[in-house]
C-alpha positions as CSV (number, residue, x, y, z in Angstrom):
1,M,-102.0,-60.2,-118.6
2,K,-105.3,-60.2,-120.2
3,T,-106.8,-63.7,-120.0
4,Y,-108.9,-62.4,-123.1
5,D,-107.3,-61.6,-126.8
6,I,-109.0,-59.5,-129.9
7,F,-107.4,-60.9,-133.2
8,R,-108.4,-59.6,-136.5
9,R,-108.9,-62.2,-139.5
10,D,-106.6,-61.6,-142.3
11,G,-105.3,-63.0,-145.6
12,F,-102.2,-64.0,-144.1
13,G,-103.8,-65.3,-140.1
14,P,-105.3,-64.4,-137.0
15,L,-103.7,-60.3,-136.0
16,W,-104.1,-59.5,-132.0
17,M,-105.6,-56.5,-131.8
18,E,-105.3,-56.1,-127.7
19,G,-106.2,-57.5,-124.6
20,E,-109.1,-56.6,-122.3
21,N,-109.6,-58.3,-118.4
22,N,-112.9,-58.7,-119.1
23,L,-115.4,-61.2,-121.8
24,E,-117.3,-59.0,-121.6
25,V,-116.1,-55.9,-122.7
26,A,-113.7,-57.8,-125.1
27,K,-116.6,-58.8,-126.7
28,L,-118.5,-55.2,-127.1
29,E,-114.5,-54.5,-128.2
30,A,-114.6,-56.8,-131.8
31,K,-117.7,-56.1,-132.5
32,R,-117.0,-52.5,-131.8
33,L,-113.3,-53.8,-134.6
34,A,-115.8,-55.7,-136.7
35,A,-117.6,-53.1,-138.2
36,K,-114.6,-50.2,-137.6
37,T,-112.6,-52.8,-140.4
38,N,-115.3,-54.4,-142.0
39,K,-113.2,-57.9,-140.8
40,P,-114.2,-60.0,-138.8
41,H,-113.2,-60.0,-135.0
42,F,-112.6,-63.4,-133.3
43,I,-111.9,-63.6,-128.8
44,L,-108.9,-65.8,-127.8
45,D,-108.8,-67.3,-124.4
46,I,-105.0,-67.9,-124.3
47,P,-104.8,-69.7,-121.4
48,T,-107.4,-72.3,-122.2
49,L,-106.7,-71.7,-126.3
50,T,-110.8,-71.7,-127.2
51,V,-112.6,-68.9,-128.8
52,M,-114.8,-67.7,-126.7
53,F,-116.8,-65.3,-128.9
54,D,-116.3,-64.5,-132.9
55,T,-117.9,-61.4,-134.8
56,E,-118.1,-63.6,-138.4
57,T,-122.0,-64.6,-138.3
58,P,-122.5,-68.3,-140.3
59,R,-123.4,-68.4,-143.2
60,T,-126.5,-70.1,-143.6
61,T,-128.8,-70.8,-147.1
62,K,-131.7,-70.1,-146.9
63,P,-134.7,-72.8,-149.2
64,S,-135.2,-71.8,-152.7
65,R,-139.2,-70.8,-153.2
66,H,-139.5,-72.2,-156.2
67,R,-144.0,-72.8,-157.3
């Protein structure tokens, strides 16, 4: 059983893509898949049900520059 499972965020819910034993390898693969599909991916640690990595960057707002 693979420890780290990679999922794609989709409009209908998460879609399982593949599993990896090594977290660093899973991160690289999630980044590669996200770049290829242009959709966010995340890594879930199945035993603890913890999201270990997410390719979706948090949205930050830039302060407006009114002069």
